[in-house]
C-alpha positions, 0 to 999 in steps of 0.5 A: 380205882383202888380196891378199897373204893371198889368194895365200898361202891359194891357195899352200897350196892347191896341194898338194890341187889337185895331189893331185886333178890327180894322182888324176884323170890316174891314173885315166884312165891305168889299165887295169883290173887292170894297173898303170901302164907307165913311159911312163903315169907319165911322161904322169902326171908331165908333166900334174902338172908343167904343172898346177903350173907354170901354177897357181904362175906364174898365182898369182905372176905379178903379184908377181915382177918378171920380168927376163931373169935370173930367167927363166933362173935359173928354167929352171935351177931346173926343170932341177935339180928334174928332176935332183933327181927323177932322182937320187932314183929313182937313189938308191932303185935303188942301195938296191935294184936290184930295184925296178921302174921303175914305182916309181922313176918314180912316187917320183923324179917326186914330187920334181920339183914339190916341188923346182921350188916351193922353188926359185921361192920362193928365185928369185922373191923380191924383191931389195934393189936391186929394193926400193929401185927399187921405193920409189924409184918412190914418189917418195921419199915414204912417207906415213902413211895416216892423217894423210899425215906423210912417214915416209920415213927414219924407224928406228921404225915408228910415225908421230911425227905420229898414232902409226899403226903399219903393216906395211910391206906395208900402208904401201905399199899405202896409198900413192897409185899413180904414174901409169903411162906409158900412163895419162899418154899416154891423159890419164887 
């Protein structure tokens, strides 16, 4: 299984894993025969948000190019996700002013991690400039993994030398890794 496939499988598991964290935290906060207070629900959502953010960042940290701008946009996306949760709760309250605060916090709080993950999918994707830099780091050569033919500049997908067909991810994964500066300094 490739690293990309493994990450995608783990990405799909965020929902059930978050559900488990939610249930365990809720059970720990509940008092017998009393509904949770607004403060307890805020603690609950804080734990869930911390879990989701940690899980998601750890899952994608090696794939995302962490520039200062991307970190700032992620922080703004976090603020917007919190605002979306508050707006949703406000909308529900406008529809029915008699709704209890616990319900509003519970429902509005559930919007935040969903909105944040969706925002990160958009904010963390590789830009065309970053892709060009990554390809340039390969030295301008993209070799066929089967025969070594230089595929740079070709418009078609098959190798004209051996006929091999590859997805871009598979082709790039098969390229020799460029020697890093620290490896060169260490004489590796």
